[in-house]
TIDREN-302080 format. One record per residue (C-alpha): residue number from 1; z, x, y. Coordinates in pm, 1 decimal. Last residue first. Layout:
residues N
<site><i>NUM</i><Z>Z</Z><X>X</X><Y>Y</Y></site>
...
This chain:
residues 211
<site><i>211</i><Z>-6044.2</Z><X>5885.7</X><Y>5740.0</Y></site>
<site><i>210</i><Z>-6368.5</Z><X>5958.5</X><Y>5554.9</Y></site>
<site><i>209</i><Z>-6214.7</Z><X>5932.7</X><Y>5205.9</Y></site>
<site><i>208</i><Z>-6046.1</Z><X>5603.6</X><Y>5294.7</Y></site>
<site><i>207</i><Z>-6374.7</Z><X>5449.3</X><Y>5405.5</Y></site>
<site><i>206</i><Z>-6547.7</Z><X>5558.1</X><Y>5086.1</Y></site>
<site><i>205</i><Z>-6264.7</Z><X>5415.3</X><Y>4875.6</Y></site>
<site><i>204</i><Z>-6279.0</Z><X>5085.6</X><Y>5063.7</Y></site>
<site><i>203</i><Z>-6655.6</Z><X>5064.2</X><Y>5010.4</Y></site>
<site><i>202</i><Z>-6613.2</Z><X>5127.1</X><Y>4637.3</Y></site>
<site><i>201</i><Z>-6340.6</Z><X>4864.1</X><Y>4617.1</Y></site>
<site><i>200</i><Z>-6560.3</Z><X>4609.5</X><Y>4796.0</Y></site>
<site><i>199</i><Z>-6860.7</Z><X>4697.4</X><Y>4578.1</Y></site>
<site><i>198</i><Z>-6660.7</Z><X>4621.8</X><Y>4265.7</Y></site>
<site><i>197</i><Z>-6641.9</Z><X>4913.3</X><Y>4018.1</Y></site>
<site><i>196</i><Z>-6791.4</Z><X>4841.4</X><Y>3676.6</Y></site>
<site><i>195</i><Z>-6795.4</Z><X>5012.9</X><Y>3339.2</Y></site>
<site><i>194</i><Z>-7021.6</Z><X>4811.3</X><Y>3109.3</Y></site>
<site><i>193</i><Z>-7289.8</Z><X>5037.5</X><Y>2964.0</Y></site>
<site><i>192</i><Z>-7171.4</Z><X>5395.9</X><Y>2938.3</Y></site>
<site><i>191</i><Z>-6794.2</Z><X>5348.0</X><Y>2977.1</Y></site>
<site><i>190</i><Z>-6761.8</Z><X>5042.1</X><Y>2754.3</Y></site>
<site><i>189</i><Z>-7011.0</Z><X>5165.2</X><Y>2494.5</Y></site>
<site><i>188</i><Z>-6826.0</Z><X>5497.8</X><Y>2471.2</Y></site>
<site><i>187</i><Z>-6488.2</Z><X>5324.4</X><Y>2450.8</Y></site>
<site><i>186</i><Z>-6618.9</Z><X>5110.0</X><Y>2165.6</Y></site>
<site><i>185</i><Z>-6788.5</Z><X>5394.7</X><Y>1978.8</Y></site>
<site><i>184</i><Z>-6490.6</Z><X>5628.5</X><Y>2019.1</Y></site>
<site><i>183</i><Z>-6253.9</Z><X>5359.7</X><Y>1890.4</Y></site>
<site><i>182</i><Z>-6481.5</Z><X>5312.9</X><Y>1585.2</Y></site>
<site><i>181</i><Z>-6527.6</Z><X>5676.3</X><Y>1488.5</Y></site>
<site><i>180</i><Z>-6171.0</Z><X>5804.0</X><Y>1538.1</Y></site>
<site><i>179</i><Z>-6008.2</Z><X>5705.8</X><Y>1207.0</Y></site>
<site><i>178</i><Z>-5634.0</Z><X>5639.1</X><Y>1204.7</Y></site>
<site><i>177</i><Z>-5662.5</Z><X>5260.7</X><Y>1199.8</Y></site>
<site><i>176</i><Z>-5994.7</Z><X>5147.0</X><Y>1053.9</Y></site>
<site><i>175</i><Z>-5940.8</Z><X>4771.4</X><Y>1021.0</Y></site>
<site><i>174</i><Z>-6161.2</Z><X>4708.9</X><Y>1322.6</Y></site>
<site><i>173</i><Z>-5892.6</Z><X>4556.4</X><Y>1542.4</Y></site>
<site><i>172</i><Z>-5636.4</Z><X>4801.5</X><Y>1407.6</Y></site>
<site><i>171</i><Z>-5854.7</Z><X>5096.1</X><Y>1506.8</Y></site>
<site><i>170</i><Z>-5903.6</Z><X>4940.1</X><Y>1848.4</Y></site>
<site><i>169</i><Z>-5525.9</Z><X>4925.4</X><Y>1892.5</Y></site>
<site><i>168</i><Z>-5493.6</Z><X>5289.5</X><Y>1782.3</Y></site>
<site><i>167</i><Z>-5746.8</Z><X>5395.8</X><Y>2043.8</Y></site>
<site><i>166</i><Z>-5594.4</Z><X>5173.9</X><Y>2311.2</Y></site>
<site><i>165</i><Z>-5242.2</Z><X>5314.0</X><Y>2282.1</Y></site>
<site><i>164</i><Z>-5059.8</Z><X>5065.7</X><Y>2505.2</Y></site>
<site><i>163</i><Z>-4749.2</Z><X>5028.7</X><Y>2295.3</Y></site>
<site><i>162</i><Z>-4938.3</Z><X>5014.9</X><Y>1964.2</Y></site>
<site><i>161</i><Z>-4807.9</Z><X>4666.3</X><Y>1887.5</Y></site>
<site><i>160</i><Z>-4888.5</Z><X>4559.6</X><Y>2244.7</Y></site>
<site><i>159</i><Z>-5244.2</Z><X>4691.8</X><Y>2219.8</Y></site>
<site><i>158</i><Z>-5275.6</Z><X>4513.0</X><Y>1885.1</Y></site>
<site><i>157</i><Z>-5169.8</Z><X>4179.8</X><Y>2034.5</Y></site>
<site><i>156</i><Z>-5403.5</Z><X>4229.1</X><Y>2331.1</Y></site>
<site><i>155</i><Z>-5691.2</Z><X>4286.9</X><Y>2085.2</Y></site>
<site><i>154</i><Z>-5593.5</Z><X>3972.5</X><Y>1895.7</Y></site>
<site><i>153</i><Z>-5573.8</Z><X>3768.9</X><Y>2216.0</Y></site>
<site><i>152</i><Z>-5914.2</Z><X>3886.4</X><Y>2338.6</Y></site>
<site><i>151</i><Z>-6083.9</Z><X>3819.6</X><Y>2005.5</Y></site>
<site><i>150</i><Z>-5921.5</Z><X>3478.1</X><Y>1958.8</Y></site>
<site><i>149</i><Z>-6021.9</Z><X>3369.0</X><Y>2308.0</Y></site>
<site><i>148</i><Z>-6372.7</Z><X>3508.3</X><Y>2274.0</Y></site>
<site><i>147</i><Z>-6427.2</Z><X>3330.5</X><Y>1943.8</Y></site>
<site><i>146</i><Z>-6286.4</Z><X>2997.7</X><Y>2060.1</Y></site>
<site><i>145</i><Z>-6479.5</Z><X>3006.3</X><Y>2389.2</Y></site>
<site><i>144</i><Z>-6814.3</Z><X>3070.3</X><Y>2222.9</Y></site>
<site><i>143</i><Z>-6789.1</Z><X>2859.3</X><Y>1907.3</Y></site>
<site><i>142</i><Z>-6868.8</Z><X>3070.5</X><Y>1601.0</Y></site>
<site><i>141</i><Z>-6499.3</Z><X>3104.4</X><Y>1517.2</Y></site>
<site><i>140</i><Z>-6469.4</Z><X>2726.3</X><Y>1482.0</Y></site>
<site><i>139</i><Z>-6113.5</Z><X>2601.8</X><Y>1523.8</Y></site>
<site><i>138</i><Z>-6058.7</Z><X>2264.0</X><Y>1358.1</Y></site>
<site><i>137</i><Z>-5847.1</Z><X>2416.1</X><Y>1079.7</Y></site>
<site><i>136</i><Z>-5571.6</Z><X>2513.4</X><Y>1327.7</Y></site>
<site><i>135</i><Z>-5470.3</Z><X>2835.4</X><Y>1497.0</Y></site>
<site><i>134</i><Z>-5204.7</Z><X>3105.8</X><Y>1459.6</Y></site>
<site><i>133</i><Z>-5198.4</Z><X>3230.4</X><Y>1100.6</Y></site>
<site><i>132</i><Z>-5441.0</Z><X>2986.4</X><Y>938.5</Y></site>
<site><i>131</i><Z>-5707.1</Z><X>3048.4</X><Y>1202.7</Y></site>
<site><i>130</i><Z>-5626.8</Z><X>3421.1</X><Y>1196.7</Y></site>
<site><i>129</i><Z>-5720.6</Z><X>3435.2</X><Y>827.9</Y></site>
<site><i>128</i><Z>-6083.9</Z><X>3381.1</X><Y>934.6</Y></site>
<site><i>127</i><Z>-6128.6</Z><X>3744.1</X><Y>1051.4</Y></site>
<site><i>126</i><Z>-6258.6</Z><X>3768.7</X><Y>1407.2</Y></site>
<site><i>125</i><Z>-6581.6</Z><X>3958.6</X><Y>1465.5</Y></site>
<site><i>124</i><Z>-6578.6</Z><X>3961.1</X><Y>1847.4</Y></site>
<site><i>123</i><Z>-6915.8</Z><X>3788.8</X><Y>1887.0</Y></site>
<site><i>122</i><Z>-6886.8</Z><X>3578.0</X><Y>1575.7</Y></site>
<site><i>121</i><Z>-6721.1</Z><X>3617.2</X><Y>1241.7</Y></site>
<site><i>120</i><Z>-6543.3</Z><X>3868.1</X><Y>1018.5</Y></site>
<site><i>119</i><Z>-6623.1</Z><X>3793.1</X><Y>652.5</Y></site>
<site><i>118</i><Z>-6580.9</Z><X>4132.4</X><Y>483.7</Y></site>
<site><i>117</i><Z>-6954.2</Z><X>4209.3</X><Y>488.2</Y></site>
<site><i>116</i><Z>-6963.3</Z><X>4112.9</X><Y>858.1</Y></site>
<site><i>115</i><Z>-7087.4</Z><X>3778.0</X><Y>988.8</Y></site>
<site><i>114</i><Z>-7281.6</Z><X>3755.7</X><Y>1315.4</Y></site>
<site><i>113</i><Z>-7339.6</Z><X>3403.1</X><Y>1446.7</Y></site>
<site><i>112</i><Z>-7308.3</Z><X>3475.3</X><Y>1818.7</Y></site>
<site><i>111</i><Z>-7495.5</Z><X>3805.3</X><Y>1805.2</Y></site>
<site><i>110</i><Z>-7391.2</Z><X>4022.8</X><Y>2100.1</Y></site>
<site><i>109</i><Z>-7446.0</Z><X>4344.2</X><Y>1896.8</Y></site>
<site><i>108</i><Z>-7171.1</Z><X>4219.6</X><Y>1668.3</Y></site>
<site><i>107</i><Z>-6886.6</Z><X>4473.0</X><Y>1665.3</Y></site>
<site><i>106</i><Z>-7026.5</Z><X>4755.3</X><Y>1877.8</Y></site>
<site><i>105</i><Z>-7160.8</Z><X>4546.1</X><Y>2165.9</Y></site>
<site><i>104</i><Z>-6865.3</Z><X>4309.3</X><Y>2132.4</Y></site>
<site><i>103</i><Z>-6618.0</Z><X>4594.4</X><Y>2179.1</Y></site>
<site><i>102</i><Z>-6802.7</Z><X>4724.0</X><Y>2484.4</Y></site>
<site><i>101</i><Z>-6804.0</Z><X>4376.1</X><Y>2638.2</Y></site>
<site><i>100</i><Z>-6431.0</Z><X>4347.4</X><Y>2567.0</Y></site>
<site><i>99</i><Z>-6375.4</Z><X>4674.9</X><Y>2752.2</Y></site>
<site><i>98</i><Z>-6569.8</Z><X>4534.9</X><Y>3048.9</Y></site>
<site><i>97</i><Z>-6345.4</Z><X>4227.6</X><Y>3051.1</Y></site>
<site><i>96</i><Z>-6032.1</Z><X>4448.8</X><Y>3071.1</Y></site>
<site><i>95</i><Z>-5770.5</Z><X>4275.4</X><Y>2853.9</Y></site>
<site><i>94</i><Z>-5465.3</Z><X>4089.7</X><Y>2987.7</Y></site>
<site><i>93</i><Z>-5517.2</Z><X>3780.9</X><Y>2770.7</Y></site>
<site><i>92</i><Z>-5619.2</Z><X>3559.2</X><Y>3063.1</Y></site>
<site><i>91</i><Z>-5838.6</Z><X>3839.7</X><Y>3196.4</Y></site>
<site><i>90</i><Z>-6025.3</Z><X>3859.9</X><Y>2865.5</Y></site>
<site><i>89</i><Z>-6058.5</Z><X>3482.5</X><Y>2839.5</Y></site>
<site><i>88</i><Z>-6179.6</Z><X>3426.2</X><Y>3195.8</Y></site>
<site><i>87</i><Z>-6420.1</Z><X>3719.6</X><Y>3200.4</Y></site>
<site><i>86</i><Z>-6560.2</Z><X>3623.1</X><Y>2860.1</Y></site>
<site><i>85</i><Z>-6614.7</Z><X>3260.7</X><Y>2957.3</Y></site>
<site><i>84</i><Z>-6803.5</Z><X>3353.1</X><Y>3273.6</Y></site>
<site><i>83</i><Z>-7002.7</Z><X>3618.1</X><Y>3089.2</Y></site>
<site><i>82</i><Z>-7104.5</Z><X>3385.6</X><Y>2804.7</Y></site>
<site><i>81</i><Z>-7192.2</Z><X>3097.5</X><Y>3035.9</Y></site>
<site><i>80</i><Z>-7396.0</Z><X>3334.7</X><Y>3251.8</Y></site>
<site><i>79</i><Z>-7586.2</Z><X>3475.4</X><Y>2953.4</Y></site>
<site><i>78</i><Z>-7657.8</Z><X>3136.3</X><Y>2799.4</Y></site>
<site><i>77</i><Z>-7801.6</Z><X>3016.3</X><Y>3129.7</Y></site>
<site><i>76</i><Z>-8004.2</Z><X>3335.3</X><Y>3167.2</Y></site>
<site><i>75</i><Z>-8162.2</Z><X>3331.2</X><Y>2820.1</Y></site>
<site><i>74</i><Z>-8254.6</Z><X>3690.5</X><Y>2733.2</Y></site>
<site><i>73</i><Z>-7925.0</Z><X>3799.1</X><Y>2571.4</Y></site>
<site><i>72</i><Z>-7956.0</Z><X>4163.3</X><Y>2461.5</Y></site>
<site><i>71</i><Z>-8219.5</Z><X>4257.0</X><Y>2717.5</Y></site>
<site><i>70</i><Z>-8044.3</Z><X>4060.4</X><Y>2993.7</Y></site>
<site><i>69</i><Z>-7696.4</Z><X>4207.3</X><Y>2941.7</Y></site>
<site><i>68</i><Z>-7713.9</Z><X>4469.8</X><Y>3215.9</Y></site>
<site><i>67</i><Z>-7862.5</Z><X>4228.9</X><Y>3467.8</Y></site>
<site><i>66</i><Z>-7610.0</Z><X>3961.0</X><Y>3375.6</Y></site>
<site><i>65</i><Z>-7329.9</Z><X>4213.2</X><Y>3422.4</Y></site>
<site><i>64</i><Z>-7453.4</Z><X>4290.1</X><Y>3774.1</Y></site>
<site><i>63</i><Z>-7508.1</Z><X>3930.4</X><Y>3882.8</Y></site>
<site><i>62</i><Z>-7185.3</Z><X>3807.2</X><Y>3723.6</Y></site>
<site><i>61</i><Z>-6983.8</Z><X>4082.0</X><Y>3890.9</Y></site>
<site><i>60</i><Z>-7138.4</Z><X>4023.4</X><Y>4235.9</Y></site>
<site><i>59</i><Z>-7088.1</Z><X>3647.5</X><Y>4218.6</Y></site>
<site><i>58</i><Z>-6726.7</Z><X>3680.1</X><Y>4106.2</Y></site>
<site><i>57</i><Z>-6650.3</Z><X>3936.3</X><Y>4375.5</Y></site>
<site><i>56</i><Z>-6800.2</Z><X>3705.6</X><Y>4639.5</Y></site>
<site><i>55</i><Z>-6606.0</Z><X>3408.9</X><Y>4501.7</Y></site>
<site><i>54</i><Z>-6274.0</Z><X>3592.1</X><Y>4540.6</Y></site>
<site><i>53</i><Z>-5992.5</Z><X>3497.1</X><Y>4303.7</Y></site>
<site><i>52</i><Z>-6183.1</Z><X>3633.9</X><Y>4005.2</Y></site>
<site><i>51</i><Z>-6076.5</Z><X>3484.8</X><Y>3669.9</Y></site>
<site><i>50</i><Z>-6428.5</Z><X>3359.6</X><Y>3596.2</Y></site>
<site><i>49</i><Z>-6529.2</Z><X>2998.8</X><Y>3647.9</Y></site>
<site><i>48</i><Z>-6498.2</Z><X>2644.4</X><Y>3512.2</Y></site>
<site><i>47</i><Z>-6298.9</Z><X>2699.3</X><Y>3197.6</Y></site>
<site><i>46</i><Z>-6076.6</Z><X>2420.7</X><Y>3068.6</Y></site>
<site><i>45</i><Z>-5753.8</Z><X>2547.8</X><Y>2912.2</Y></site>
<site><i>44</i><Z>-5675.7</Z><X>2499.2</X><Y>2543.5</Y></site>
<site><i>43</i><Z>-5364.6</Z><X>2655.4</X><Y>2398.7</Y></site>
<site><i>42</i><Z>-5469.1</Z><X>2972.5</X><Y>2214.7</Y></site>
<site><i>41</i><Z>-5225.8</Z><X>3187.0</X><Y>2409.1</Y></site>
<site><i>40</i><Z>-4944.5</Z><X>2951.1</X><Y>2314.2</Y></site>
<site><i>39</i><Z>-5029.7</Z><X>3014.5</X><Y>1948.9</Y></site>
<site><i>38</i><Z>-5023.3</Z><X>3389.1</X><Y>2012.2</Y></site>
<site><i>37</i><Z>-4675.5</Z><X>3368.1</X><Y>2165.8</Y></site>
<site><i>36</i><Z>-4544.7</Z><X>3148.5</X><Y>1884.6</Y></site>
<site><i>35</i><Z>-4674.4</Z><X>3387.0</X><Y>1620.7</Y></site>
<site><i>34</i><Z>-4523.6</Z><X>3682.5</X><Y>1805.3</Y></site>
<site><i>33</i><Z>-4184.7</Z><X>3509.9</X><Y>1833.8</Y></site>
<site><i>32</i><Z>-4184.6</Z><X>3395.2</X><Y>1470.7</Y></site>
<site><i>31</i><Z>-4265.3</Z><X>3746.5</X><Y>1353.5</Y></site>
<site><i>30</i><Z>-4612.3</Z><X>3802.7</X><Y>1218.4</Y></site>
<site><i>29</i><Z>-4686.7</Z><X>3931.8</X><Y>869.1</Y></site>
<site><i>28</i><Z>-5008.8</Z><X>4129.8</X><Y>851.6</Y></site>
<site><i>27</i><Z>-5364.7</Z><X>4038.0</X><Y>764.0</Y></site>
<site><i>26</i><Z>-5595.0</Z><X>4331.3</X><Y>822.3</Y></site>
<site><i>25</i><Z>-5849.0</Z><X>4297.3</X><Y>1102.1</Y></site>
<site><i>24</i><Z>-6203.7</Z><X>4336.7</X><Y>984.9</Y></site>
<site><i>23</i><Z>-6481.8</Z><X>4585.7</X><Y>1007.6</Y></site>
<site><i>22</i><Z>-6786.6</Z><X>4572.8</X><Y>1227.4</Y></site>
<site><i>21</i><Z>-6950.9</Z><X>4912.7</X><Y>1244.5</Y></site>
<site><i>20</i><Z>-7261.2</Z><X>4790.1</X><Y>1064.6</Y></site>
<site><i>19</i><Z>-7273.6</Z><X>4520.5</X><Y>1333.2</Y></site>
<site><i>18</i><Z>-7483.6</Z><X>4752.4</X><Y>1547.6</Y></site>
<site><i>17</i><Z>-7761.7</Z><X>4731.8</X><Y>1293.9</Y></site>
<site><i>16</i><Z>-7836.1</Z><X>5035.7</X><Y>1074.3</Y></site>
<site><i>15</i><Z>-8189.3</Z><X>5163.0</X><Y>1129.8</Y></site>
<site><i>14</i><Z>-8080.9</Z><X>5504.0</X><Y>1253.1</Y></site>
<site><i>13</i><Z>-7862.7</Z><X>5551.4</X><Y>946.6</Y></site>
<site><i>12</i><Z>-8143.0</Z><X>5454.9</X><Y>710.0</Y></site>
<site><i>11</i><Z>-8376.7</Z><X>5699.0</X><Y>881.4</Y></site>
<site><i>10</i><Z>-8122.4</Z><X>5979.6</X><Y>844.4</Y></site>
<site><i>9</i><Z>-8061.4</Z><X>5895.9</X><Y>477.8</Y></site>
<site><i>8</i><Z>-8434.2</Z><X>5900.5</X><Y>406.8</Y></site>
<site><i>7</i><Z>-8477.2</Z><X>6230.8</X><Y>582.9</Y></site>
<site><i>6</i><Z>-8193.5</Z><X>6377.2</X><Y>376.6</Y></site>
<site><i>5</i><Z>-8354.9</Z><X>6250.3</X><Y>56.5</Y></site>
<site><i>4</i><Z>-8687.6</Z><X>6403.2</X><Y>157.6</Y></site>
<site><i>3</i><Z>-8526.5</Z><X>6744.5</X><Y>186.5</Y></site>
<site><i>2</i><Z>-8536.1</Z><X>6924.8</X><Y>517.2</Y></site>
<site><i>1</i><Z>-8684.3</Z><X>7273.6</X><Y>496.7</Y></site>
């Protein structure tokens, strides 16, 4: 027989918001070279489109990702601006855009103004100390482009520190290095909800398999 207390704990767990998994990056000393590199990465660049070089690929990706994101972000104009900015910033930082979508799903549940118990902010749950470390006081972590740029650059920074070990990099991002729960959640969200193979690549693979 299941005790009432166990039922209560189960219900509470199921009702936890997605941002319950949001942690916070831990402030660490940065070398002058790393600090300079991250500051250059924050340098402003106007965004007018995704990082796709082919307009057909861009259109197909935006259409498919917009469809998948519609329930979480109902306003189409907001959705397309978010996806366009995310693709640009993730690609610019050398991060898979679909991975960043998985991270955001787990970190903030796509809530622009999410704030974690430890003070991490916005879509990617960036800790405010990063503004002092590599940015300037005018940076607003609730602003779309600023938040996505910081989030993508920080994740890239951690991937580099961990020499390509994504699971350890994700642990650093969440402040839970060495524990498997958070990296598994992010990779799971990425692969289940946001993994994407362009139609052109799929068609090429099918052609190659028949030849």
